C-alpha positions as CSV (number, residue, x, y, z in Angstrom):
1,M,8.9,75.8,-12.1
2,R,7.1,74.6,-15.2
3,V,3.3,75.1,-15.0
4,M,0.6,73.3,-17.0
5,V,-2.8,74.9,-17.4
6,V,-5.9,73.1,-18.6
7,R,-8.7,75.3,-20.0
8,C,-12.2,74.2,-21.0
9,P,-13.3,77.3,-23.0
10,D,-17.0,76.5,-23.2
11,W,-17.5,75.4,-19.7
12,D,-20.8,76.4,-18.1
13,E,-20.0,77.5,-14.5
14,T,-23.4,76.3,-13.4
15,E,-22.2,72.7,-14.1
16,P,-20.0,70.7,-11.6
17,F,-16.4,70.9,-12.6
18,E,-15.4,67.9,-10.5
19,P,-15.5,65.3,-13.3
20,V,-12.9,67.3,-15.2
21,V,-10.6,67.6,-12.2
22,V,-10.9,63.8,-11.6
23,A,-10.0,63.2,-15.2
24,V,-6.9,65.4,-15.0
25,E,-5.8,63.9,-11.7
26,A,-5.5,60.5,-13.5
27,H,-2.3,61.9,-15.0
28,A,-1.2,64.6,-12.5
29,A,-1.1,65.3,-8.8
30,G,-1.4,68.6,-6.9
31,V,-4.1,70.0,-9.2
32,E,-5.2,73.5,-8.4
33,I,-8.6,74.9,-9.5
34,L,-8.3,78.5,-10.7
35,R,-12.0,78.7,-11.5
36,P,-14.6,76.3,-13.0
37,G,-13.2,75.6,-16.5
38,L,-9.6,76.4,-15.6
39,L,-7.1,74.5,-13.5
40,A,-3.3,74.2,-13.2
41,F,-0.6,71.9,-11.8
42,A,3.2,71.6,-11.8
43,A,4.3,69.9,-15.0
44,G,7.7,68.5,-13.9
45,G,6.5,65.3,-12.2
46,P,3.9,64.2,-14.9
47,A,6.4,65.1,-17.7
48,A,9.1,62.9,-16.2
49,Y,6.7,60.0,-15.8
50,H,4.9,60.2,-19.2
51,G,8.0,61.1,-21.3
52,G,7.6,64.8,-21.8
53,E,5.3,67.8,-21.5
54,Q,3.7,67.3,-24.9
55,A,2.9,63.7,-24.0
56,V,1.2,64.8,-20.8
57,A,-0.8,67.5,-22.7
58,E,-2.0,64.9,-25.2
59,R,-3.0,62.4,-22.4
60,V,-4.9,65.1,-20.5
61,I,-6.8,66.2,-23.6
62,D,-7.7,62.7,-24.5
63,E,-8.7,61.8,-20.9
64,V,-11.0,64.8,-20.5
65,A,-12.6,64.2,-23.9
66,E,-13.2,60.5,-23.2
67,S,-14.3,60.8,-19.6
68,C,-16.3,64.1,-19.8
69,G,-17.0,64.6,-23.5
70,V,-15.4,68.1,-23.2
71,E,-12.7,69.6,-25.4
72,C,-10.0,71.4,-23.6
73,G,-6.8,73.3,-24.3
74,V,-3.5,72.7,-22.6
75,G,-0.7,75.2,-22.2
76,V,2.7,74.9,-20.6
77,A,5.2,77.6,-19.7
78,D,7.5,78.8,-16.9
79,S,4.8,80.9,-15.2
80,L,1.1,80.5,-14.5
81,F,0.1,83.6,-16.6
82,A,2.1,82.5,-19.6
83,A,0.7,79.0,-19.4
84,Y,-2.8,80.4,-19.2
85,L,-2.3,82.3,-22.4
86,A,-0.6,79.3,-24.0
87,A,-3.6,77.2,-23.2
88,H,-5.7,79.4,-25.5
89,R,-3.5,78.2,-28.4
90,G,-2.6,74.7,-27.2
91,T,1.0,75.7,-27.0
92,V,3.9,74.2,-25.1
93,V,6.4,77.1,-24.5
94,P,10.0,75.8,-24.5
95,E,11.7,76.0,-21.1
96,G,13.4,79.4,-20.7
97,G,11.4,80.8,-23.6
98,T,8.5,82.3,-21.6
99,S,9.8,85.9,-21.9
100,D,10.2,85.5,-25.7
101,Y,6.7,84.1,-25.9
102,L,5.1,87.0,-24.0
103,R,7.2,89.7,-25.6
104,D,5.1,90.4,-28.7
105,L,1.7,89.9,-27.2
106,D,-0.6,92.9,-26.9
107,V,-0.9,94.5,-23.4
108,S,-4.6,93.8,-23.5
109,A,-3.7,90.2,-22.6
110,L,-3.2,91.4,-19.0
111,G,-7.0,91.7,-18.7
112,R,-6.7,95.2,-17.2
113,P,-8.6,97.6,-19.5
114,E,-7.7,100.8,-17.6
115,L,-4.0,100.0,-17.4
116,T,-4.1,98.9,-21.1
117,S,-5.6,102.3,-22.1
118,V,-2.9,104.2,-20.1
119,L,-0.1,102.2,-21.5
120,R,-1.2,102.6,-25.1
121,R,-1.5,106.4,-24.7
122,L,2.2,106.2,-23.5
123,G,3.1,104.3,-26.6
124,I,3.5,100.9,-24.8
125,H,1.7,98.3,-26.9
126,T,3.3,95.0,-26.1
127,L,4.0,93.0,-22.9
128,G,7.7,93.1,-23.7
129,A,7.7,96.9,-23.8
130,F,5.8,97.0,-20.5
131,A,8.1,94.4,-18.8
132,A,11.2,96.5,-19.9
133,L,10.0,99.4,-17.7
134,P,11.8,99.7,-14.3
135,A,9.8,97.9,-11.7
136,A,10.1,100.7,-9.1
137,S,8.9,103.3,-11.5
138,V,5.9,101.2,-12.5
139,A,4.9,100.7,-8.8
140,D,5.4,104.4,-8.0
141,R,3.4,105.7,-10.9
142,F,0.7,103.1,-11.5
143,G,0.3,101.3,-8.2
144,A,0.6,97.8,-6.8
145,D,-1.7,96.1,-9.2
146,A,0.3,97.5,-12.2
147,A,3.5,96.3,-10.6
148,F,2.0,92.9,-10.3
149,A,0.9,93.0,-13.9
150,R,4.4,94.0,-14.9
151,R,5.8,90.8,-13.3
152,L,3.3,88.8,-15.2
153,A,4.3,90.5,-18.5
154,A,8.0,89.7,-17.7
155,G,7.2,86.0,-17.3
156,E,7.8,86.0,-13.5
157,D,5.9,83.7,-11.3
158,P,3.8,85.9,-8.9
159,R,4.0,83.3,-6.1
160,P,5.8,84.6,-2.9
161,P,9.5,83.7,-2.9
162,V,9.0,81.7,0.3
163,P,5.5,80.4,0.5
164,R,4.1,80.6,4.0
165,T,2.4,77.5,5.4
166,A,-0.8,78.1,7.3
167,P,-0.5,77.3,11.0
168,P,-3.2,74.8,12.3
169,D,-5.1,77.5,14.1
170,L,-6.1,79.1,10.8
171,T,-8.1,76.1,9.6
172,V,-11.8,76.3,10.3
173,T,-14.0,73.2,10.5
174,V,-17.7,72.6,10.9
175,D,-19.5,69.4,11.7
176,C,-22.7,69.0,9.7
177,D,-25.6,67.5,11.6
178,P,-27.7,66.5,9.7
179,P,-25.3,65.7,6.8
180,L,-25.2,68.1,3.8
181,E,-27.1,66.4,1.0
182,R,-28.6,69.4,-0.9
183,V,-26.6,72.0,-2.8
184,D,-28.8,74.9,-1.6
185,V,-28.3,73.9,2.1
186,A,-24.6,73.4,1.5
187,A,-24.4,76.9,0.1
188,F,-25.5,78.5,3.4
189,T,-22.9,76.4,5.3
190,A,-20.2,77.4,2.8
191,R,-21.0,81.0,3.3
192,A,-20.9,80.9,7.1
193,L,-17.6,79.0,7.1
194,A,-16.1,81.3,4.5
195,V,-16.9,84.4,6.6
196,Q,-15.4,82.7,9.7
197,S,-12.2,81.9,7.8
198,H,-11.9,85.4,6.4
199,R,-12.4,87.0,9.8
200,L,-9.8,84.7,11.4
201,L,-7.2,85.6,8.7
202,A,-8.1,89.3,9.1
203,A,-7.5,89.0,12.9
204,H,-3.9,87.9,12.1
205,G,-3.5,90.7,9.4
206,L,-3.4,88.1,6.7
207,A,-5.2,87.1,3.4
208,C,-4.8,84.0,1.3
209,S,-4.4,83.3,-2.4
210,R,-4.9,79.5,-2.1
211,L,-7.6,77.5,-0.3
212,L,-7.8,73.8,0.6
213,V,-11.4,72.6,0.8
214,S,-11.7,69.3,2.6
215,A,-14.8,67.2,3.4
216,T,-15.6,64.0,5.1
217,T,-18.6,62.0,3.8
218,G,-21.0,60.0,5.9
219,G,-19.3,56.8,4.6
220,G,-16.0,57.9,6.1
221,A,-14.3,59.0,2.8
222,E,-12.2,62.1,2.9
223,V,-11.8,64.3,-0.2
224,S,-10.1,67.7,-0.8
225,R,-9.4,70.2,-3.5
226,V,-7.1,73.2,-3.8
227,W,-8.5,76.4,-5.3
228,R,-6.1,79.2,-6.3
229,H,-6.6,82.9,-7.1
230,D,-4.3,85.6,-8.4
231,G,-4.3,88.0,-5.4
232,A,-6.1,87.9,-2.1
233,L,-9.3,86.0,-1.8
234,T,-12.2,87.9,-0.3
235,A,-14.9,86.4,1.9
236,D,-17.2,86.3,-1.1
237,G,-14.5,84.8,-3.2
238,V,-14.0,82.0,-0.7
239,A,-17.7,81.4,-0.4
240,D,-18.1,81.1,-4.2
241,R,-15.3,78.6,-4.5
242,V,-16.5,76.4,-1.6
243,R,-20.0,76.5,-3.0
244,W,-18.8,75.4,-6.4
245,Q,-16.8,72.6,-4.9
246,L,-19.7,71.3,-2.8
247,D,-21.9,71.5,-5.8
248,G,-19.4,69.3,-7.7
249,W,-19.1,66.7,-4.9
250,L,-22.8,66.5,-4.1
251,T,-24.1,66.4,-7.7
252,G,-21.3,64.2,-8.9
253,G,-22.3,61.4,-6.6
254,L,-19.0,61.4,-4.7
255,T,-20.8,61.1,-1.3
256,D,-22.8,58.0,-2.4
257,G,-25.9,59.5,-0.9
258,T,-24.4,59.7,2.6
259,G,-23.9,63.4,2.5
260,I,-21.1,65.5,4.0
261,V,-20.6,65.3,7.7
262,R,-17.6,67.6,8.1
263,L,-16.3,70.5,6.1
264,S,-13.0,72.4,6.7
265,L,-11.1,75.2,5.0
266,A,-7.4,75.6,5.2
267,P,-5.9,78.9,3.8
268,D,-2.5,78.7,2.0
269,G,-0.4,81.1,0.0
270,L,-0.7,83.7,2.8
271,L,-0.2,87.4,2.1
272,P,-0.1,90.4,4.4
273,Q,-3.3,92.5,4.2
274,G,-3.3,96.2,3.3
275,E,-0.3,96.2,0.9
276,A,-2.3,97.7,-2.0
277,Q,-1.6,101.4,-2.7
278,P,-3.7,103.8,-4.7
279,G,-3.2,103.6,-8.4
280,L,-2.8,106.4,-11.0
281,W,-6.5,106.6,-11.6
282,G,-7.4,106.4,-7.8
283,G,-8.5,103.7,-5.5
284,D,-6.9,100.4,-4.5
285,G,-8.7,98.2,-7.0
286,S,-11.5,97.1,-4.6
287,A,-14.2,98.5,-6.9
288,E,-12.8,96.7,-9.8
289,A,-12.6,93.5,-7.8
290,R,-16.2,93.8,-6.8
291,A,-17.2,94.4,-10.4
292,A,-15.2,91.4,-11.5
293,R,-16.8,89.2,-8.8
294,A,-20.3,90.3,-9.9
295,L,-19.5,89.5,-13.5
296,V,-18.2,86.0,-12.5
297,R,-21.5,85.4,-10.7
298,V,-23.5,86.4,-13.7
299,Q,-21.4,84.0,-15.8
300,G,-22.3,81.3,-13.3
301,L,-26.0,81.9,-14.0
302,L,-25.8,82.5,-17.8
303,G,-22.7,80.6,-18.8
304,A,-19.3,81.9,-20.0
305,E,-20.8,83.4,-23.1
306,G,-23.4,85.3,-21.1
307,V,-20.9,88.1,-20.2
308,V,-18.8,89.5,-23.0
309,T,-16.5,92.4,-23.7
310,A,-15.5,93.9,-27.0
311,V,-12.0,93.8,-28.5
312,P,-10.8,95.6,-31.6
313,D,-11.1,93.8,-35.0
314,G,-10.8,94.7,-38.6
315,G,-13.6,95.8,-41.0
316,R,-15.5,98.6,-42.6
317,A,-18.9,98.4,-41.0
318,A,-19.6,99.1,-37.3
319,A,-20.5,95.5,-36.5
320,E,-17.2,94.3,-38.1
321,R,-14.8,96.5,-36.1
322,F,-15.0,94.6,-32.9
323,T,-15.3,91.0,-31.6
324,L,-17.1,89.9,-28.4
325,V,-15.1,87.6,-26.1
326,P,-16.2,86.1,-22.8
327,W,-15.4,87.9,-19.6
328,G,-12.1,86.7,-18.2
329,E,-10.6,85.7,-21.6
330,P,-7.6,87.6,-22.9
331,R,-8.7,90.7,-24.7
332,E,-6.3,90.4,-27.6
333,P,-7.1,92.3,-30.9
334,G,-8.6,90.1,-33.6
335,A,-6.5,88.7,-36.5
336,R,-7.9,91.4,-38.8
337,H,-7.1,94.3,-36.5
338,G,-4.4,96.7,-37.9
339,R,-4.8,95.6,-41.6
340,P,-5.7,98.3,-44.2
341,W,-9.4,98.5,-44.8
342,P,-10.1,100.8,-47.8
343,G,-13.4,102.5,-47.3
344,A,-13.4,102.3,-43.6
345,L,-14.5,105.4,-41.7
346,P,-11.5,107.3,-40.3
347,G,-11.4,108.0,-36.6
348,P,-12.7,109.1,-34.3
349,G,-15.8,106.9,-34.9
350,P,-19.2,107.3,-33.4
351,T,-19.5,106.8,-29.7
352,L,-22.9,105.0,-29.9
353,W,-23.5,102.4,-32.6
354,S,-27.0,101.4,-33.8
355,E,-27.4,97.7,-33.8
356,P,-29.2,96.8,-35.9
357,P,-29.1,100.0,-38.0
358,A,-32.3,102.0,-37.6
359,P,-34.1,103.0,-40.8
360,V,-34.4,106.8,-41.4
361,S,-35.7,109.1,-44.1
362,V,-33.4,111.6,-45.7
363,R,-35.0,114.3,-47.9
364,D,-33.8,117.4,-49.7
365,A,-35.2,121.0,-49.5
366,A,-38.0,120.1,-52.0
367,G,-39.1,117.2,-49.8
368,D,-37.9,114.5,-52.2
369,P,-35.8,111.5,-51.0
370,V,-32.1,112.0,-51.3
371,E,-30.5,109.4,-53.6
372,V,-26.9,108.4,-54.2
373,T,-26.1,107.4,-57.8
374,G,-23.9,104.5,-59.0
375,R,-21.0,107.0,-59.2
376,Y,-21.6,107.9,-55.5
377,L,-23.0,111.4,-56.2
378,V,-26.0,112.7,-54.2
379,S,-29.1,113.8,-56.1
380,A,-29.4,116.9,-53.9
381,P,-28.0,118.2,-50.5
382,P,-29.8,116.6,-47.5
383,A,-32.1,119.0,-45.8
384,T,-34.0,116.9,-43.2
385,V,-33.6,113.6,-41.4
386,Q,-36.6,111.8,-39.9
387,W,-36.8,108.8,-37.5
388,G,-40.0,106.8,-37.6
389,R,-43.0,109.0,-36.8
390,N,-41.0,111.7,-35.2
391,P,-40.9,115.2,-36.8
392,P,-38.2,115.8,-39.3
393,V,-35.0,117.5,-38.0
394,G,-33.2,120.0,-40.1
395,V,-29.6,119.4,-41.3
396,A,-27.1,122.2,-40.4
397,E,-24.0,120.6,-42.0
398,W,-23.1,117.4,-43.8
399,A,-20.1,115.7,-45.4
400,G,-19.7,112.9,-47.8
401,P,-20.6,110.6,-49.3
402,W,-17.9,108.1,-48.7
403,P,-18.3,105.0,-50.8
404,V,-17.8,101.4,-49.7
405,S,-17.6,98.6,-52.3
406,E,-16.5,95.2,-51.0
407,R,-16.5,91.5,-52.1
408,W,-17.7,92.6,-55.6
409,W,-16.7,89.2,-57.0
410,R,-18.9,87.2,-54.5
411,D,-22.6,86.7,-54.1
412,D,-22.6,88.6,-50.7
413,A,-21.1,91.7,-52.3
414,R,-22.1,95.0,-50.7
415,R,-22.1,98.6,-52.0
416,Y,-23.2,101.5,-49.8
417,A,-22.2,105.0,-49.0
418,R,-21.9,107.0,-45.7
419,I,-22.5,110.6,-44.9
420,Q,-21.9,112.5,-41.7
421,V,-24.6,114.9,-40.6
422,R,-24.9,117.7,-38.0
423,L,-28.5,118.4,-37.2
424,V,-29.9,121.8,-36.1
425,D,-30.4,120.4,-32.6
426,D,-26.6,119.9,-32.4
427,R,-26.7,116.2,-32.7
428,A,-24.2,114.6,-35.0
429,V,-25.0,111.2,-36.7
430,L,-23.5,108.8,-39.2
431,L,-25.9,107.6,-41.9
432,F,-25.5,105.2,-44.8
433,V,-27.6,104.3,-47.8
434,E,-27.8,100.8,-49.3
435,N,-30.1,99.6,-52.0
436,G,-31.9,103.0,-52.0
437,R,-32.7,103.0,-48.2
438,W,-31.1,105.1,-45.5
439,Y,-30.1,103.9,-42.1
440,L,-28.6,105.3,-38.9
441,E,-25.2,103.6,-38.2
442,G,-24.2,105.6,-35.2
443,S,-24.1,108.9,-33.4
444,Y,-21.4,111.1,-32.0
445,D,-21.2,112.3,-28.4
């Protein structure tokens, strides 16, 4: 099945996402919200009606921009994961070409740092190489989550082969008297209903990966939205999604001031509970899930750019060797990663970087400042290093200097030199001198 993903990269999760969903539904049915700022739907029907997937993508982009004033990216592929990655580049992956599209992408695109680290140590750097491993061996050695990630890397749709439909007795409903009109009051109701739904599923040994949120307004209108999650939704996950949806309905004026008089949750995409097995590094992933949920909550308060992680990039200075990307985005190395960088410090680099670099004083045995000449020669061996008003610390060993000269033909040209120093108190630091002044660039663990 062809999947289309719509991604609003700069969406603030504190803002209602409902207007974007309504704009997309003008051209597609069966829209599933993955999280605020990200939604998906089956591409087959809209493509047949509008004359192709590219035409649908263009219509959605124009509709969201015109109706909501928001720029979005649209990706299409044979699986949800591939379509999500394609949405970052605005790409329509040809039918049957999803495996080829994923093959050369870095394993960091899976969004699993620990698994990525293990795979790289084993010499597996691309999704294609990971997907080529035997499925049974991956599950035995790395655990259920890694087996799921391998299916993503292979371009397989992680939906169950035969989706199970929730029986009516798993739908929970609450009548709201007085009607829900305020978001803070609605949040308490959402939490209680989410816990009730989660306990009902647990009593049947089930969990859900999709959730239908339905509401009836005081004016008699009925509205519903589908939320989807990769993996089993927890009670907190259900509560968060219901709260986000109620926020969108109430603040978006959908109730016309009459409030919400009935709210119901219908689980879908049912999965057996307790299938997760311990991974190679221990645990069943619950701690990682709690951490991820906490980070999503912080993003809801601070915006998508409020929680970031570092990905490798190219450069010579410490601040240039990584790029910060919002949590939840693919952690693919930057475009400059892997290029030759003459003058860059060879690994292993410092474990702690000083940002911004802290000024220090480097002096020789006579107490005079150590200088580095234009030919990158030191005036005398460094004997002490001093931070601020702290007492000077003696130098036990040192190495360098290593010169860096970059962009000499431009106005922002830089020339500086680094030295590595081991102090008498067994600390090891990386220093650099620029324009006659010394700075701490990092320290080694």
